C-alpha positions, 0 to 999 in steps of 0.5 A: 499500500505504501508503494501505491501511495508514493506513486499516487503522490508523485502523480498528483504533484506532477499534475497540479504543478503544471501550467496545463492543469491551471489552464484546464481548471479555469478554462472549462468554467470560462468556456461554459460561462461564455457559451451561456453569455453568448446565447443570452447576448445573441437573443438580446441583441436581435433587434432586426425588424421583421415585416410580414404580410397577412392574407386575411381571407376572413376580412375581419382579423387583420385590424386586430392583428395589426393593433396587437403588433403595435402594442407589442412593438411599444412594450419592447422600447426602453425609456431611452427609446432603444428596442429590446427585441425585434419589432413585428410590422404586419401588412395586409395583402389581398388576392384581388383578381389573381388566384390564391396560388398566385398571391402565395407565389408573389409573396414568396418572391418577396421573402426571397428578395428580403422585402418581407421576412415571412407571410401568414395565410388565414383561411376564410373558415377561421371565423366559422363556428362548426365542427371539423378538423382544426383550422390551419394557419399557414406560415410561410418563411425562409427561416423555419427555425426562427420561432418568435414570429410564428409563435406570437402569430399562433397566440394572437390569431387564435383568440381573435378568431374565437372572438369573431366566432362568438359574435357570429353566434350572437354570444357575448365575448365577455361572457364567453371569456368568463366561461372559457377560462383555461385550466392549468396544471400545477406540479406539486409534491406530496403532502406530509404530517409535521412533527408539531401537534395539530389542534386535535380535540382530546380528553383532558389528561390523555395524550394525543393520538398517534400521527396527530402532527399538523398537516404540511401542505404539498409544495410546488415542484421547482424545475431547478431542483427537479430537472437542472440540479440533477442534470448539473451534477451528472454533467459534472461527473461526465466533464471531470471524467472526460477531462481527467482520465484521458490524460493517463494515455499520454502519461503512460506512453511517455513513461513507456517510451522513456523507459522510466516504467522499466526501472519502476517495475523493478521495485513495484508490481504492475498492479501497484503501479497502475493503482498508484497512478489512478489514485494520483489521477483521482486526487486531481479529480477531487481537487477539481471537483472541490473547486467546481463544487465550491463555485456551484454552492456559492451560486446556489446560495446566491439564488436560494438553492443551497439546501438542495446540495445536501451533504449526502448528495455531495458525498455521493457525487464525490464517490461516483467521480472517484469511481468513474476515474478509476474505471475509465482511467484504467481503460485509458491506461490500458490503451496507453500501455499497449501503444507506442505512439499517440496516433495509435492510441487515439484510434483505440481510444474511440471505444472507450469514449463511446462508453463514456458518451452513451450514458448521456443518451439516456439522461432524458429517459432516466430524468422522465422516469427514474424508476423504470426498468430501463433506468434501473438497469442502465444505472447498474451497468458500471460504464453508465453507473457514475452518471446515471446513478448520480442523476437518480440520486439527485431526483425524487423519488430517490433509488432504494438503498440496495440499488445504490449499494449494488451500483457502488459494489459493481462499479468498484469491482469492475474498476478493480478488475480494469486495473488488474487487466491494465496492469497485465496489458502494461507488463506485456505492452512494455516490451512491445514496439512498432505496430499497435496491437488489436483488441483480440491481442489485448484480450490474449495479454490479459488472459496470459499467465 
């Protein structure tokens, strides 16, 4: 054990004393902060006017649409007269003597010529009160991914057309508005019983009945706690693993080519050497995790979510990051042990990278239903366990204790087995130079006595 700790301490010191470590430590949060800032800035800086045409075949909706657009445009101007978003400027277009298809073609040409941004076609039956298929509002644009104008038109034209249908049916629009109140769903947790006694009538001299605590009303579900916090913790596991473990490939290849490892193996076994390197790498990951968690806790405190980062959740995060580094680090070390050049290692690293990326494709299904069979089974498979089990533990309902314990046991066992296999590959690969081995040859090295 002492030899393992000596190797680990050396690896940790060599890693944290380099400028590359400091740069990587700072660049990741700076990069993601810059990406968020650029998205916010891009959305706020888009103040280009959006002129659009309206083919109102009902002959009654355009005035209300124009009025709604004018009110929207006024609300987007600051007291200093600066726009905060794109203004919408509608223009009514009629068919005249030409067929409807010709009108659509003419407006399409104007959109291509940048005279218009888009145009919308309102069918004549939009204000008719009758049963049947939904009324289709046709929106034409050369920029289909711009949803702002499209969404605004859907939200404006529908109530205006409904009001016209009420008038046609001699129904008071004000009365209809009171009748047509929308029902919305409020996402709540579960009610519980508090520890304080409730006002339950009891006979003098007798104790209150069991379970007589005051009822605590269910609280509204906060998306930050139920979605963004679990996703953020899972992403921390993924990012730290992907930025820390692959570095072991270059370290092993460098030592292999410089013959340093041959001298070390005269004093320690390959397993001790591999485990020492991995523990040193885990220590670097823990330092990075500590700094990131401190920054995350400061941000959570600033916005009132500090209580969401419980000590148990933080301990779980640290544990699974350590297991992820042991698991993937040993696989990357096996690749470095088998290769003599970095270009050969890059090809063999691809399957390992896929093992780390695949769990990211299951984040949405697990987030939607953390107790499903797919979620449970996937979170117990070691390559995916660190990410998916961290996600499940941060969610409600949390997984049963036996699933958490089983996931830790399976991941630890797999990691130790990978370290052992990595040592076997290193022992053989140390003497191999030239052509990179195939995966079949690697398997034969592991099974060799």
